[in-house]
C-alpha positions in Angstrom: -0.2 0.1 -0.2 1.3 3.5 -1.0 0.9 6.8 0.1 1.1 9.7 -2.4 2.1 12.6 0.1 1.7 15.4 -2.5 -0.6 15.7 -5.4 -2.6 18.4 -7.0 -5.8 16.5 -8.2 -7.5 19.7 -7.1 -6.5 21.8 -10.5 -8.2 21.3 -13.6 -5.7 18.9 -15.5 -7.6 15.9 -14.4 -11.0 17.0 -15.1 -11.2 14.9 -18.3 -10.2 11.4 -16.9 -10.6 12.1 -12.9 -12.3 8.5 -12.2 -9.7 6.7 -14.8 -7.0 8.1 -12.9 -8.3 7.1 -9.6 -8.6 3.5 -10.9 -5.1 3.7 -11.7 -3.9 4.5 -8.8 -6.2 1.9 -7.0 -4.7 -0.8 -9.1 -1.1 0.6 -8.5 -1.8 0.1 -4.7 -2.2 3.8 -3.7 -4.6 3.8 -1.1 -3.8 7.2 0.5 -3.3 10.5 -1.4 -2.8 14.2 0.2 -4.4 16.6 -1.6 -2.5 20.0 -1.5 -4.1 23.5 -1.9 -1.9 26.5 -2.6 -4.5 29.3 -3.2 -8.3 30.2 -3.1 -9.2 28.1 -5.6 -7.1 25.0 -5.1 -7.5 25.3 -1.6 -11.7 25.3 -1.9 -11.4 22.3 -3.9 -9.4 20.4 -1.5 -11.6 20.8 0.9 -14.3 19.8 -1.0 -12.5 16.6 -2.2 -11.2 15.3 1.2 -15.0 15.4 2.2 -16.1 12.9 -0.4 -13.3 10.4 -0.5 -11.8 8.2 2.1 -8.8 8.0 0.3 -8.0 11.7 0.5 -6.4 13.9 3.2 -5.8 17.8 3.0 -3.1 20.5 3.1 -3.9 24.2 3.0 -1.3 26.8 2.4 -0.2 29.8 0.4 2.3 29.0 -2.5 5.7 31.6 -2.3 4.8 32.5 -5.8 1.6 34.2 -5.2 2.9 35.4 -1.7 2.0 39.0 -2.8 -1.6 38.1 -3.3 -2.0 36.8 0.1 -4.3 39.1 2.6 -4.5 38.7 6.4 -8.1 37.6 5.6 -6.5 34.5 4.1 -4.2 33.8 6.8 -7.5 33.5 9.2 -9.3 31.5 6.6 -6.4 28.9 6.6 -6.3 29.0 10.2 -10.0 28.1 10.3 -9.7 25.3 7.9 -6.6 24.0 9.9 -9.2 22.8 12.4 -11.5 20.7 9.9 -11.4 16.9 10.1 -8.6 15.4 7.5 -6.6 18.4 6.8 -3.6 17.1 8.4 -0.8 19.9 7.2 0.0 23.5 6.4 1.5 23.8 2.9 2.8 24.0 0.5 4.6 27.1 1.8 8.4 28.3 1.3 10.3 30.2 -1.0 10.6 30.2 -4.9 13.6 32.5 -6.3 12.9 31.2 -9.8 9.9 33.1 -10.7 9.7 36.8 -9.9 6.1 37.5 -9.3 6.4 37.9 -5.7 9.5 40.1 -4.0 11.7 37.8 -1.8 10.9 40.1 1.3 7.2 39.6 0.8 7.7 35.9 0.2 9.9 35.5 3.6 7.1 37.5 5.6 4.5 34.9 4.0 6.5 32.3 4.8 7.3 33.5 8.6 3.4 34.1 9.1 2.6 30.6 7.9 5.2 28.7 10.1 4.0 30.7 13.1 0.4 29.8 12.6 1.4 26.1 11.9 3.1 26.3 15.3 0.0 27.8 16.9 -2.3 25.1 15.4 0.4 22.2 15.8 0.2 20.9 12.5 3.3 19.8 10.3 4.3 22.1 7.3 4.8 21.2 4.0 8.0 23.3 2.2 8.6 24.3 -1.4 12.0 25.6 -2.2 13.0 26.5 -5.4 16.6 28.3 -5.7 16.4 29.2 -2.0 18.0 26.6 0.3 19.9 28.9 2.4 17.2 31.2 3.3 14.6 28.4 4.0 17.0 26.7 6.4 17.7 29.7 8.0 14.2 30.8 8.3 13.0 27.5 9.7 15.5 27.4 12.2 14.7 31.3 13.5 10.8 30.3 13.6 11.8 26.9 15.4 10.1 24.9 13.2 11.4 22.0 14.7 8.4 22.3 17.5 6.2 20.7 14.3 8.6 19.3 11.6 7.1 18.6 8.5 8.1 17.8 4.7 11.0 19.0 2.5 8.9 18.3 -0.3 10.2 17.0 -3.8 13.6 17.3 -2.2 16.6 18.3 -4.9 19.4 19.6 -2.5 22.5 17.6 -1.0 22.8 15.6 1.8 24.2 18.4 3.9 21.1 20.3 3.8 19.2 17.2 4.7 21.0 16.5 7.5 20.0 20.0 8.8 16.4 19.4 8.0 16.5 16.2 9.7 17.9 17.5 12.5 14.7 20.1 12.8 12.5 17.1 12.8 11.7 16.9 9.0 10.8 14.1 6.7 12.4 14.1 3.1 10.3 13.2 0.6 11.3 12.3 -3.1 9.3 12.2 -6.3 9.8 11.5 -10.2 13.2 13.3 -10.4 14.9 10.5 -8.2 14.2 8.5 -11.3 16.0 10.7 -13.9 19.2 9.5 -15.1 20.8 13.3 -14.6 19.7 13.4 -10.7 22.7 12.1 -8.8 21.7 14.2 -5.9 18.4 12.9 -5.3 19.9 9.5 -6.0 22.4 9.8 -3.0 20.3 11.5 -0.7 17.5 8.8 -1.0 19.7 6.2 -0.5 20.9 7.8 2.9 18.0 9.2 4.4 17.2 7.1 7.7 13.9 4.9 6.7 11.7 6.2 9.1 12.0 9.9 7.8 11.4 8.9 4.3 8.4 9.8 2.0 7.5 9.4 -1.5 5.1 11.7 -3.7 4.2 12.3 -7.3 3.5 16.2 -7.1 1.1 15.4 -10.0 0.4 16.7 -12.6 4.3 17.7 -12.4 7.5 15.8 -12.5 6.5 12.7 -13.9 9.0 9.8 -13.4 10.8 8.0 -16.2 9.7 6.6 -18.5 7.0 9.2 -18.4 9.2 12.0 -18.1 7.4 15.2 -19.7 4.1 13.9 -19.7 1.3 14.6 -17.0 2.0 12.8 -13.9 -0.7 10.9 -11.5 -0.7 9.4 -8.3 -0.3 5.6 -9.9 3.4 6.7 -10.8 4.4 7.1 -7.3 4.9 3.4 -7.3 7.9 4.1 -9.9 9.3 6.2 -7.3 9.0 3.5 -4.6 10.6 0.9 -6.8 13.6 3.3 -7.6 14.2 4.1 -4.0 13.9 0.6 -3.0 16.6 -0.5 -5.7 18.8 2.7 -4.8 18.8 1.1 -0.9 18.9 -2.4 -1.8 15.8 -3.1 0.0 12.7 -4.9 -1.1 9.8 -2.6 -2.8 7.5 -3.9 0.4 9.6 -2.8 2.8 9.9 0.8 1.3 6.3 0.9 0.8 5.5 -0.1 4.3 8.0 2.2 6.0 6.9 5.3 3.8 3.3 4.6 4.6 3.8 4.3 8.3 5.8 7.4 8.3 3.1 9.3 6.6 0.4 8.0 8.9 2.6 9.1 12.0 3.6 12.8 10.3 -0.1 13.2 9.9 -1.7 11.8 12.7 -3.8 9.6 10.9 
């Protein structure tokens, strides 16, 4: 049984074949999925979805790319939602220096406010990091994120940073890129992370694993991620699947 700990089934990319996507997930052994909301429309849809399907759990947060759009009202709304059944994390949040829609200082302010909210509500956080590792690690330390922990989503940095995140009570999650031939960092870290702090995800519809690279991703393909990491760690697929399921249930208090 597999837990895909990061999906965006709540966006229009899956509208045409939604039921087929869920059927393929079931056939692949994916029994639980986290639906991640990152702005008003996707958060609203995530909340609707987790109420209609026992396989779904939700995370709500404000994406760093859109940090400039977040209001105090949005933050209060997220706080209300964190008290709903099956909302198990705050995210995805973090910093994204690749796109320039939101200035870095505003991203940092919004990031800090959401970490503080997660600490207040005692829920784990899901971290989005793009070209901002040093600032993210510094802010997590300054805001005492170790009190709640969370997930380094779709991890792509080196082992030194991974160790710092592990020391702050975070789990390290890997998606499709760990299957790419040109991803030595992900493969090295995926082989080293303690088995009780390892998670798997798709980030669908993005980052589809080999041999589907460049195509729309979906939860069923988290099985390919699990198989690759099991190979890298020289353990059985069943051991990897069981460990990552147990880790997700523990982190999300399910």
